[in-house]
HTML snippet that shows the backbone in 3Dmol.js (N, CA, C, O; Angstrom):
<script src="https://3Dmol.org/build/3Dmol-min.js"></script>
<div id="view" style="width:600px;height:400px;position:relative"></div>
<script>
const pdb = `
ATOM      1  N   MET A   1       0.843  -1.195   0.000  1.00  0.00           N
ATOM      2  CA  MET A   1       0.000   0.000   0.000  1.00  0.00           C
ATOM      3  C   MET A   1       0.881   1.248   0.000  1.00  0.00           C
ATOM      4  O   MET A   1       1.855   1.325   0.748  1.00  0.00           O
ATOM      5  N   ARG A   2       0.545   2.195  -0.817  1.00  0.00           N
ATOM      6  CA  ARG A   2       1.346   3.405  -0.965  1.00  0.00           C
ATOM      7  C   ARG A   2       1.069   4.367   0.196  1.00  0.00           C
ATOM      8  O   ARG A   2      -0.048   4.454   0.706  1.00  0.00           O
ATOM      9  N   GLN A   3       2.122   5.082   0.594  1.00  0.00           N
ATOM     10  CA  GLN A   3       1.997   6.094   1.637  1.00  0.00           C
ATOM     11  C   GLN A   3       1.083   7.231   1.188  1.00  0.00           C
ATOM     12  O   GLN A   3       0.898   7.454  -0.008  1.00  0.00           O
ATOM     13  N   HIS A   4       0.517   7.943   2.152  1.00  0.00           N
ATOM     14  CA  HIS A   4      -0.350   9.096   1.885  1.00  0.00           C
ATOM     15  C   HIS A   4       0.421  10.213   1.175  1.00  0.00           C
ATOM     16  O   HIS A   4      -0.149  10.925   0.349  1.00  0.00           O
ATOM     17  N   ARG A   5       1.703  10.372   1.487  1.00  0.00           N
ATOM     18  CA  ARG A   5       2.521  11.445   0.918  1.00  0.00           C
ATOM     19  C   ARG A   5       3.359  10.889  -0.237  1.00  0.00           C
ATOM     20  O   ARG A   5       3.992   9.840  -0.113  1.00  0.00           O
ATOM     21  N   VAL A   6       3.351  11.613  -1.362  1.00  0.00           N
ATOM     22  CA  VAL A   6       4.194  11.238  -2.495  1.00  0.00           C
ATOM     23  C   VAL A   6       5.211  12.339  -2.735  1.00  0.00           C
ATOM     24  O   VAL A   6       4.944  13.508  -2.460  1.00  0.00           O
ATOM     25  N   ASN A   7       6.385  11.964  -3.250  1.00  0.00           N
ATOM     26  CA  ASN A   7       7.464  12.926  -3.470  1.00  0.00           C
ATOM     27  C   ASN A   7       7.525  13.424  -4.903  1.00  0.00           C
ATOM     28  O   ASN A   7       8.146  14.451  -5.177  1.00  0.00           O
ATOM     29  N   THR A   8       6.894  12.718  -5.809  1.00  0.00           N
ATOM     30  CA  THR A   8       6.904  13.092  -7.217  1.00  0.00           C
ATOM     31  C   THR A   8       5.665  12.522  -7.890  1.00  0.00           C
ATOM     32  O   THR A   8       5.079  11.550  -7.414  1.00  0.00           O
ATOM     33  N   LEU A   9       5.275  13.130  -8.993  1.00  0.00           N
ATOM     34  CA  LEU A   9       4.174  12.606  -9.802  1.00  0.00           C
ATOM     35  C   LEU A   9       4.764  12.146 -11.123  1.00  0.00           C
ATOM     36  O   LEU A   9       5.592  12.835 -11.720  1.00  0.00           O
ATOM     37  N   LYS A  10       4.333  10.981 -11.573  1.00  0.00           N
ATOM     38  CA  LYS A  10       4.857  10.423 -12.813  1.00  0.00           C
ATOM     39  C   LYS A  10       3.725  10.218 -13.810  1.00  0.00           C
ATOM     40  O   LYS A  10       2.701   9.629 -13.465  1.00  0.00           O
ATOM     41  N   PRO A  11       3.894  10.696 -15.047  1.00  0.00           N
ATOM     42  CA  PRO A  11       2.881  10.464 -16.076  1.00  0.00           C
ATOM     43  C   PRO A  11       2.599   8.970 -16.233  1.00  0.00           C
ATOM     44  O   PRO A  11       3.510   8.143 -16.237  1.00  0.00           O
ATOM     45  N   GLY A  12       1.304   8.650 -16.363  1.00  0.00           N
ATOM     46  CA  GLY A  12       0.874   7.271 -16.500  1.00  0.00           C
ATOM     47  C   GLY A  12       0.509   6.612 -15.181  1.00  0.00           C
ATOM     48  O   GLY A  12      -0.163   5.580 -15.170  1.00  0.00           O
ATOM     49  N   GLU A  13       0.943   7.194 -14.068  1.00  0.00           N
ATOM     50  CA  GLU A  13       0.651   6.632 -12.748  1.00  0.00           C
ATOM     51  C   GLU A  13      -0.686   7.146 -12.217  1.00  0.00           C
ATOM     52  O   GLU A  13      -1.146   8.227 -12.587  1.00  0.00           O
ATOM     53  N   HIS A  14      -1.301   6.345 -11.338  1.00  0.00           N
ATOM     54  CA  HIS A  14      -2.560   6.722 -10.685  1.00  0.00           C
ATOM     55  C   HIS A  14      -2.265   7.169  -9.252  1.00  0.00           C
ATOM     56  O   HIS A  14      -1.411   6.605  -8.568  1.00  0.00           O
ATOM     57  N   TYR A  15      -3.000   8.198  -8.819  1.00  0.00           N
ATOM     58  CA  TYR A  15      -2.862   8.720  -7.460  1.00  0.00           C
ATOM     59  C   TYR A  15      -4.236   9.023  -6.902  1.00  0.00           C
ATOM     60  O   TYR A  15      -5.142   9.414  -7.638  1.00  0.00           O
ATOM     61  N   LYS A  16      -4.390   8.844  -5.609  1.00  0.00           N
ATOM     62  CA  LYS A  16      -5.634   9.233  -4.942  1.00  0.00           C
ATOM     63  C   LYS A  16      -5.635  10.742  -4.740  1.00  0.00           C
ATOM     64  O   LYS A  16      -4.579  11.371  -4.670  1.00  0.00           O
ATOM     65  N   ALA A  17      -6.823  11.311  -4.647  1.00  0.00           N
ATOM     66  CA  ALA A  17      -6.947  12.760  -4.466  1.00  0.00           C
ATOM     67  C   ALA A  17      -6.203  13.224  -3.218  1.00  0.00           C
ATOM     68  O   ALA A  17      -5.613  14.304  -3.222  1.00  0.00           O
ATOM     69  N   LYS A  18      -6.222  12.430  -2.153  1.00  0.00           N
ATOM     70  CA  LYS A  18      -5.524  12.835  -0.927  1.00  0.00           C
ATOM     71  C   LYS A  18      -4.011  12.879  -1.142  1.00  0.00           C
ATOM     72  O   LYS A  18      -3.326  13.683  -0.509  1.00  0.00           O
ATOM     73  N   GLU A  19      -3.477  12.031  -2.025  1.00  0.00           N
ATOM     74  CA  GLU A  19      -2.052  12.081  -2.339  1.00  0.00           C
ATOM     75  C   GLU A  19      -1.725  13.326  -3.159  1.00  0.00           C
ATOM     76  O   GLU A  19      -0.706  13.979  -2.935  1.00  0.00           O
ATOM     77  N   LEU A  20      -2.601  13.647  -4.113  1.00  0.00           N
ATOM     78  CA  LEU A  20      -2.409  14.867  -4.909  1.00  0.00           C
ATOM     79  C   LEU A  20      -2.496  16.101  -4.024  1.00  0.00           C
ATOM     80  O   LEU A  20      -1.722  17.043  -4.191  1.00  0.00           O
ATOM     81  N   ASP A  21      -3.430  16.100  -3.088  1.00  0.00           N
ATOM     82  CA  ASP A  21      -3.601  17.212  -2.157  1.00  0.00           C
ATOM     83  C   ASP A  21      -2.313  17.430  -1.363  1.00  0.00           C
ATOM     84  O   ASP A  21      -1.844  18.560  -1.227  1.00  0.00           O
ATOM     85  N   SER A  22      -1.758  16.364  -0.852  1.00  0.00           N
ATOM     86  CA  SER A  22      -0.516  16.444  -0.086  1.00  0.00           C
ATOM     87  C   SER A  22       0.633  16.960  -0.956  1.00  0.00           C
ATOM     88  O   SER A  22       1.441  17.772  -0.504  1.00  0.00           O
ATOM     89  N   PHE A  23       0.704  16.486  -2.204  1.00  0.00           N
ATOM     90  CA  PHE A  23       1.776  16.905  -3.113  1.00  0.00           C
ATOM     91  C   PHE A  23       1.673  18.387  -3.449  1.00  0.00           C
ATOM     92  O   PHE A  23       2.675  19.102  -3.439  1.00  0.00           O
ATOM     93  N   VAL A  24       0.457  18.847  -3.748  1.00  0.00           N
ATOM     94  CA  VAL A  24       0.236  20.260  -4.074  1.00  0.00           C
ATOM     95  C   VAL A  24       0.575  21.143  -2.872  1.00  0.00           C
ATOM     96  O   VAL A  24       1.126  22.232  -3.033  1.00  0.00           O
ATOM     97  N   SER A  25       0.245  20.675  -1.680  1.00  0.00           N
ATOM     98  CA  SER A  25       0.487  21.463  -0.465  1.00  0.00           C
ATOM     99  C   SER A  25       1.973  21.626  -0.149  1.00  0.00           C
ATOM    100  O   SER A  25       2.366  22.574   0.531  1.00  0.00           O
ATOM    101  N   SER A  26       2.794  20.706  -0.640  1.00  0.00           N
ATOM    102  CA  SER A  26       4.214  20.756  -0.279  1.00  0.00           C
ATOM    103  C   SER A  26       5.142  21.079  -1.454  1.00  0.00           C
ATOM    104  O   SER A  26       6.363  21.046  -1.300  1.00  0.00           O
ATOM    105  N   ASN A  27       4.576  21.390  -2.627  1.00  0.00           N
ATOM    106  CA  ASN A  27       5.389  21.702  -3.806  1.00  0.00           C
ATOM    107  C   ASN A  27       4.814  22.908  -4.538  1.00  0.00           C
ATOM    108  O   ASN A  27       3.611  23.164  -4.490  1.00  0.00           O
ATOM    109  N   ASP A  28       5.688  23.642  -5.214  1.00  0.00           N
ATOM    110  CA  ASP A  28       5.278  24.805  -5.995  1.00  0.00           C
ATOM    111  C   ASP A  28       4.989  24.348  -7.422  1.00  0.00           C
ATOM    112  O   ASP A  28       5.841  24.453  -8.305  1.00  0.00           O
ATOM    113  N   ILE A  29       3.765  23.836  -7.637  1.00  0.00           N
ATOM    114  CA  ILE A  29       3.371  23.282  -8.937  1.00  0.00           C
ATOM    115  C   ILE A  29       1.976  23.763  -9.299  1.00  0.00           C
ATOM    116  O   ILE A  29       1.275  24.366  -8.486  1.00  0.00           O
ATOM    117  N   VAL A  30       1.588  23.483 -10.541  1.00  0.00           N
ATOM    118  CA  VAL A  30       0.228  23.733 -11.008  1.00  0.00           C
ATOM    119  C   VAL A  30      -0.380  22.370 -11.319  1.00  0.00           C
ATOM    120  O   VAL A  30       0.261  21.516 -11.931  1.00  0.00           O
ATOM    121  N   LEU A  31      -1.621  22.180 -10.892  1.00  0.00           N
ATOM    122  CA  LEU A  31      -2.324  20.931 -11.146  1.00  0.00           C
ATOM    123  C   LEU A  31      -3.598  21.249 -11.916  1.00  0.00           C
ATOM    124  O   LEU A  31      -4.446  21.998 -11.431  1.00  0.00           O
ATOM    125  N   LEU A  32      -3.738  20.684 -13.113  1.00  0.00           N
ATOM    126  CA  LEU A  32      -4.915  20.892 -13.959  1.00  0.00           C
ATOM    127  C   LEU A  32      -5.711  19.596 -13.954  1.00  0.00           C
ATOM    128  O   LEU A  32      -5.174  18.535 -14.273  1.00  0.00           O
ATOM    129  N   ALA A  33      -6.993  19.676 -13.591  1.00  0.00           N
ATOM    130  CA  ALA A  33      -7.813  18.477 -13.444  1.00  0.00           C
ATOM    131  C   ALA A  33      -9.015  18.494 -14.369  1.00  0.00           C
ATOM    132  O   ALA A  33      -9.523  19.554 -14.735  1.00  0.00           O
ATOM    133  N   SER A  34      -9.461  17.303 -14.741  1.00  0.00           N
ATOM    134  CA  SER A  34     -10.589  17.161 -15.662  1.00  0.00           C
ATOM    135  C   SER A  34     -11.945  17.237 -14.974  1.00  0.00           C
ATOM    136  O   SER A  34     -12.974  17.186 -15.649  1.00  0.00           O
ATOM    137  N   ASN A  35     -11.976  17.356 -13.668  1.00  0.00           N
ATOM    138  CA  ASN A  35     -13.280  17.415 -13.001  1.00  0.00           C
ATOM    139  C   ASN A  35     -13.509  18.757 -12.299  1.00  0.00           C
ATOM    140  O   ASN A  35     -14.061  18.817 -11.200  1.00  0.00           O
ATOM    141  N   ALA A  36     -13.082  19.798 -12.946  1.00  0.00           N
ATOM    142  CA  ALA A  36     -13.320  21.180 -12.497  1.00  0.00           C
ATOM    143  C   ALA A  36     -12.841  21.393 -11.069  1.00  0.00           C
ATOM    144  O   ALA A  36     -11.718  21.019 -10.730  1.00  0.00           O
ATOM    145  N   SER A  37     -13.665  21.978 -10.244  1.00  0.00           N
ATOM    146  CA  SER A  37     -13.259  22.344  -8.889  1.00  0.00           C
ATOM    147  C   SER A  37     -13.470  21.230  -7.873  1.00  0.00           C
ATOM    148  O   SER A  37     -13.340  21.465  -6.672  1.00  0.00           O
ATOM    149  N   GLN A  38     -13.789  20.038  -8.324  1.00  0.00           N
ATOM    150  CA  GLN A  38     -14.089  18.946  -7.395  1.00  0.00           C
ATOM    151  C   GLN A  38     -12.927  17.980  -7.198  1.00  0.00           C
ATOM    152  O   GLN A  38     -13.132  16.861  -6.728  1.00  0.00           O
ATOM    153  N   LEU A  39     -11.731  18.388  -7.544  1.00  0.00           N
ATOM    154  CA  LEU A  39     -10.565  17.509  -7.453  1.00  0.00           C
ATOM    155  C   LEU A  39     -10.407  16.901  -6.063  1.00  0.00           C
ATOM    156  O   LEU A  39     -10.148  15.703  -5.940  1.00  0.00           O
ATOM    157  N   PHE A  40     -10.556  17.700  -5.030  1.00  0.00           N
ATOM    158  CA  PHE A  40     -10.309  17.216  -3.673  1.00  0.00           C
ATOM    159  C   PHE A  40     -11.589  16.882  -2.910  1.00  0.00           C
ATOM    160  O   PHE A  40     -11.546  16.707  -1.693  1.00  0.00           O
ATOM    161  N   SER A  41     -12.735  16.789  -3.606  1.00  0.00           N
ATOM    162  CA  SER A  41     -14.004  16.537  -2.915  1.00  0.00           C
ATOM    163  C   SER A  41     -14.122  15.107  -2.383  1.00  0.00           C
ATOM    164  O   SER A  41     -14.816  14.880  -1.391  1.00  0.00           O
ATOM    165  N   ASP A  42     -13.467  14.153  -3.014  1.00  0.00           N
ATOM    166  CA  ASP A  42     -13.465  12.758  -2.556  1.00  0.00           C
ATOM    167  C   ASP A  42     -12.018  12.316  -2.424  1.00  0.00           C
ATOM    168  O   ASP A  42     -11.370  12.045  -3.436  1.00  0.00           O
ATOM    169  N   PRO A  43     -11.486  12.233  -1.195  1.00  0.00           N
ATOM    170  CA  PRO A  43     -10.074  11.918  -0.986  1.00  0.00           C
ATOM    171  C   PRO A  43      -9.638  10.573  -1.575  1.00  0.00           C
ATOM    172  O   PRO A  43      -8.456  10.378  -1.861  1.00  0.00           O
ATOM    173  N   GLU A  44     -10.574   9.657  -1.756  1.00  0.00           N
ATOM    174  CA  GLU A  44     -10.238   8.322  -2.258  1.00  0.00           C
ATOM    175  C   GLU A  44     -10.346   8.209  -3.785  1.00  0.00           C
ATOM    176  O   GLU A  44      -9.930   7.199  -4.353  1.00  0.00           O
ATOM    177  N   ARG A  45     -10.895   9.225  -4.455  1.00  0.00           N
ATOM    178  CA  ARG A  45     -11.022   9.170  -5.916  1.00  0.00           C
ATOM    179  C   ARG A  45      -9.638   9.117  -6.550  1.00  0.00           C
ATOM    180  O   ARG A  45      -8.717   9.810  -6.118  1.00  0.00           O
ATOM    181  N   GLU A  46      -9.505   8.291  -7.573  1.00  0.00           N
ATOM    182  CA  GLU A  46      -8.209   8.147  -8.239  1.00  0.00           C
ATOM    183  C   GLU A  46      -8.139   8.983  -9.507  1.00  0.00           C
ATOM    184  O   GLU A  46      -9.119   9.165 -10.229  1.00  0.00           O
ATOM    185  N   PHE A  47      -6.931   9.483  -9.739  1.00  0.00           N
ATOM    186  CA  PHE A  47      -6.627  10.271 -10.920  1.00  0.00           C
ATOM    187  C   PHE A  47      -5.369   9.720 -11.564  1.00  0.00           C
ATOM    188  O   PHE A  47      -4.493   9.176 -10.892  1.00  0.00           O
ATOM    189  N   LYS A  48      -5.295   9.869 -12.867  1.00  0.00           N
ATOM    190  CA  LYS A  48      -4.114   9.467 -13.619  1.00  0.00           C
ATOM    191  C   LYS A  48      -3.402  10.729 -14.094  1.00  0.00           C
ATOM    192  O   LYS A  48      -4.033  11.640 -14.630  1.00  0.00           O
ATOM    193  N   VAL A  49      -2.098  10.779 -13.899  1.00  0.00           N
ATOM    194  CA  VAL A  49      -1.301  11.878 -14.436  1.00  0.00           C
ATOM    195  C   VAL A  49      -1.110  11.595 -15.928  1.00  0.00           C
ATOM    196  O   VAL A  49      -0.458  10.623 -16.306  1.00  0.00           O
ATOM    197  N   VAL A  50      -1.684  12.451 -16.763  1.00  0.00           N
ATOM    198  CA  VAL A  50      -1.618  12.216 -18.207  1.00  0.00           C
ATOM    199  C   VAL A  50      -0.525  13.026 -18.895  1.00  0.00           C
ATOM    200  O   VAL A  50      -0.092  12.684 -19.995  1.00  0.00           O
ATOM    201  N   HIS A  51      -0.078  14.107 -18.244  1.00  0.00           N
ATOM    202  CA  HIS A  51       0.950  14.937 -18.879  1.00  0.00           C
ATOM    203  C   HIS A  51       1.678  15.762 -17.827  1.00  0.00           C
ATOM    204  O   HIS A  51       1.104  16.150 -16.810  1.00  0.00           O
ATOM    205  N   GLU A  52       2.942  16.016 -18.092  1.00  0.00           N
ATOM    206  CA  GLU A  52       3.767  16.855 -17.225  1.00  0.00           C
ATOM    207  C   GLU A  52       4.539  17.824 -18.108  1.00  0.00           C
ATOM    208  O   GLU A  52       5.104  17.420 -19.124  1.00  0.00           O
ATOM    209  N   VAL A  53       4.569  19.098 -17.732  1.00  0.00           N
ATOM    210  CA  VAL A  53       5.333  20.105 -18.470  1.00  0.00           C
ATOM    211  C   VAL A  53       6.235  20.872 -17.514  1.00  0.00           C
ATOM    212  O   VAL A  53       5.953  20.992 -16.322  1.00  0.00           O
ATOM    213  N   GLU A  54       7.328  21.389 -18.070  1.00  0.00           N
ATOM    214  CA  GLU A  54       8.313  22.128 -17.268  1.00  0.00           C
ATOM    215  C   GLU A  54       7.865  23.548 -16.935  1.00  0.00           C
ATOM    216  O   GLU A  54       8.316  24.135 -15.951  1.00  0.00           O
ATOM    217  N   GLY A  55       6.973  24.095 -17.763  1.00  0.00           N
ATOM    218  CA  GLY A  55       6.503  25.455 -17.561  1.00  0.00           C
ATOM    219  C   GLY A  55       5.399  25.760 -18.547  1.00  0.00           C
ATOM    220  O   GLY A  55       4.997  24.901 -19.332  1.00  0.00           O
ATOM    221  N   PHE A  56       4.908  26.996 -18.503  1.00  0.00           N
ATOM    222  CA  PHE A  56       3.773  27.356 -19.349  1.00  0.00           C
ATOM    223  C   PHE A  56       3.733  28.873 -19.542  1.00  0.00           C
ATOM    224  O   PHE A  56       4.349  29.622 -18.784  1.00  0.00           O
ATOM    225  N   PHE A  57       3.004  29.311 -20.561  1.00  0.00           N
ATOM    226  CA  PHE A  57       2.797  30.741 -20.781  1.00  0.00           C
ATOM    227  C   PHE A  57       1.510  31.181 -20.101  1.00  0.00           C
ATOM    228  O   PHE A  57       0.517  30.454 -20.074  1.00  0.00           O
ATOM    229  N   GLU A  58       1.554  32.364 -19.566  1.00  0.00           N
ATOM    230  CA  GLU A  58       0.401  32.925 -18.865  1.00  0.00           C
ATOM    231  C   GLU A  58       0.191  34.356 -19.362  1.00  0.00           C
ATOM    232  O   GLU A  58       1.147  35.115 -19.517  1.00  0.00           O
ATOM    233  N   HIS A  59      -1.048  34.705 -19.603  1.00  0.00           N
ATOM    234  CA  HIS A  59      -1.383  36.045 -20.057  1.00  0.00           C
ATOM    235  C   HIS A  59      -1.665  36.933 -18.846  1.00  0.00           C
ATOM    236  O   HIS A  59      -2.391  36.532 -17.936  1.00  0.00           O
ATOM    237  N   SER A  60      -1.103  38.114 -18.835  1.00  0.00           N
ATOM    238  CA  SER A  60      -1.327  39.057 -17.748  1.00  0.00           C
ATOM    239  C   SER A  60      -2.452  40.024 -18.118  1.00  0.00           C
ATOM    240  O   SER A  60      -2.366  40.726 -19.126  1.00  0.00           O
ATOM    241  N   ALA A  61      -3.485  40.056 -17.316  1.00  0.00           N
ATOM    242  CA  ALA A  61      -4.589  40.986 -17.549  1.00  0.00           C
ATOM    243  C   ALA A  61      -4.155  42.421 -17.238  1.00  0.00           C
ATOM    244  O   ALA A  61      -4.766  43.372 -17.725  1.00  0.00           O
ATOM    245  N   ASP A  62      -3.112  42.579 -16.435  1.00  0.00           N
ATOM    246  CA  ASP A  62      -2.640  43.909 -16.047  1.00  0.00           C
ATOM    247  C   ASP A  62      -1.982  44.668 -17.202  1.00  0.00           C
ATOM    248  O   ASP A  62      -2.279  45.839 -17.438  1.00  0.00           O
ATOM    249  N   ASP A  63      -1.085  43.982 -17.916  1.00  0.00           N
ATOM    250  CA  ASP A  63      -0.362  44.684 -18.983  1.00  0.00           C
ATOM    251  C   ASP A  63      -0.553  44.058 -20.370  1.00  0.00           C
ATOM    252  O   ASP A  63       0.029  44.537 -21.344  1.00  0.00           O
ATOM    253  N   GLY A  64      -1.356  43.000 -20.473  1.00  0.00           N
ATOM    254  CA  GLY A  64      -1.650  42.390 -21.761  1.00  0.00           C
ATOM    255  C   GLY A  64      -0.528  41.546 -22.336  1.00  0.00           C
ATOM    256  O   GLY A  64      -0.644  41.052 -23.458  1.00  0.00           O
ATOM    257  N   GLU A  65       0.555  41.372 -21.593  1.00  0.00           N
ATOM    258  CA  GLU A  65       1.698  40.589 -22.067  1.00  0.00           C
ATOM    259  C   GLU A  65       1.543  39.112 -21.690  1.00  0.00           C
ATOM    260  O   GLU A  65       0.765  38.745 -20.809  1.00  0.00           O
ATOM    261  N   LYS A  66       2.314  38.287 -22.396  1.00  0.00           N
ATOM    262  CA  LYS A  66       2.371  36.871 -22.082  1.00  0.00           C
ATOM    263  C   LYS A  66       3.719  36.585 -21.437  1.00  0.00           C
ATOM    264  O   LYS A  66       4.756  37.040 -21.920  1.00  0.00           O
ATOM    265  N   TYR A  67       3.701  35.836 -20.356  1.00  0.00           N
ATOM    266  CA  TYR A  67       4.919  35.530 -19.621  1.00  0.00           C
ATOM    267  C   TYR A  67       5.074  34.029 -19.470  1.00  0.00           C
ATOM    268  O   TYR A  67       4.108  33.311 -19.212  1.00  0.00           O
ATOM    269  N   PHE A  68       6.326  33.557 -19.637  1.00  0.00           N
ATOM    270  CA  PHE A  68       6.603  32.148 -19.407  1.00  0.00           C
ATOM    271  C   PHE A  68       6.814  31.936 -17.919  1.00  0.00           C
ATOM    272  O   PHE A  68       7.623  32.621 -17.294  1.00  0.00           O
ATOM    273  N   ARG A  69       6.089  30.993 -17.360  1.00  0.00           N
ATOM    274  CA  ARG A  69       6.236  30.635 -15.947  1.00  0.00           C
ATOM    275  C   ARG A  69       7.058  29.361 -15.876  1.00  0.00           C
ATOM    276  O   ARG A  69       6.627  28.314 -16.357  1.00  0.00           O
ATOM    277  N   ASP A  70       8.214  29.442 -15.292  1.00  0.00           N
ATOM    278  CA  ASP A  70       9.087  28.284 -15.117  1.00  0.00           C
ATOM    279  C   ASP A  70       8.610  27.521 -13.886  1.00  0.00           C
ATOM    280  O   ASP A  70       9.229  27.565 -12.823  1.00  0.00           O
ATOM    281  N   LYS A  71       7.495  26.823 -14.063  1.00  0.00           N
ATOM    282  CA  LYS A  71       6.851  26.126 -12.957  1.00  0.00           C
ATOM    283  C   LYS A  71       6.278  24.823 -13.496  1.00  0.00           C
ATOM    284  O   LYS A  71       5.538  24.828 -14.480  1.00  0.00           O
ATOM    285  N   ARG A  72       6.610  23.728 -12.867  1.00  0.00           N
ATOM    286  CA  ARG A  72       6.125  22.419 -13.307  1.00  0.00           C
ATOM    287  C   ARG A  72       4.595  22.360 -13.198  1.00  0.00           C
ATOM    288  O   ARG A  72       4.005  22.825 -12.223  1.00  0.00           O
ATOM    289  N   ALA A  73       3.978  21.778 -14.224  1.00  0.00           N
ATOM    290  CA  ALA A  73       2.515  21.641 -14.250  1.00  0.00           C
ATOM    291  C   ALA A  73       2.165  20.213 -14.645  1.00  0.00           C
ATOM    292  O   ALA A  73       2.844  19.594 -15.464  1.00  0.00           O
ATOM    293  N   TYR A  74       1.091  19.701 -14.046  1.00  0.00           N
ATOM    294  CA  TYR A  74       0.623  18.349 -14.319  1.00  0.00           C
ATOM    295  C   TYR A  74      -0.834  18.398 -14.720  1.00  0.00           C
ATOM    296  O   TYR A  74      -1.620  19.164 -14.163  1.00  0.00           O
ATOM    297  N   VAL A  75      -1.196  17.557 -15.713  1.00  0.00           N
ATOM    298  CA  VAL A  75      -2.582  17.384 -16.109  1.00  0.00           C
ATOM    299  C   VAL A  75      -3.020  16.026 -15.590  1.00  0.00           C
ATOM    300  O   VAL A  75      -2.377  15.009 -15.854  1.00  0.00           O
ATOM    301  N   VAL A  76      -4.138  16.020 -14.838  1.00  0.00           N
ATOM    302  CA  VAL A  76      -4.664  14.759 -14.302  1.00  0.00           C
ATOM    303  C   VAL A  76      -6.112  14.583 -14.757  1.00  0.00           C
ATOM    304  O   VAL A  76      -6.830  15.558 -14.984  1.00  0.00           O
ATOM    305  N   GLU A  77      -6.526  13.322 -14.885  1.00  0.00           N
ATOM    306  CA  GLU A  77      -7.919  13.038 -15.235  1.00  0.00           C
ATOM    307  C   GLU A  77      -8.437  11.935 -14.320  1.00  0.00           C
ATOM    308  O   GLU A  77      -7.682  11.097 -13.826  1.00  0.00           O
ATOM    309  N   LYS A  78      -9.760  11.965 -14.112  1.00  0.00           N
ATOM    310  CA  LYS A  78     -10.394  10.944 -13.274  1.00  0.00           C
ATOM    311  C   LYS A  78     -10.183   9.569 -13.895  1.00  0.00           C
ATOM    312  O   LYS A  78     -10.210   9.415 -15.116  1.00  0.00           O
ATOM    313  N   VAL A  79      -9.974   8.584 -13.046  1.00  0.00           N
ATOM    314  CA  VAL A  79      -9.834   7.207 -13.527  1.00  0.00           C
ATOM    315  C   VAL A  79     -11.183   6.520 -13.406  1.00  0.00           C
ATOM    316  O   VAL A  79     -11.311   5.346 -13.753  1.00  0.00           O
TER     317      VAL A  79
END
`;
const viewer = $3Dmol.createViewer("view");
viewer.addModel(pdb, "pdb");
viewer.setStyle({}, {cartoon: {color: "spectrum"}});
viewer.zoomTo();
viewer.render();
</script>
């Protein structure tokens, strides 16, 4: 049985919402989920990491510019 806390997320692997919650709380990352704002509503629900990126572009509403954020991001979907 896997521990509640995980140190890394790997594409193709499944994680429970409570493990993702713990990972997000202890790392500076972005997590994109396929179930809108309900990612952490069921701690036992499983998600699969489908993609990992090193960073992303973000549009600033303040000055209209696009900025690259050097921040790891993961895409997860419900299993």
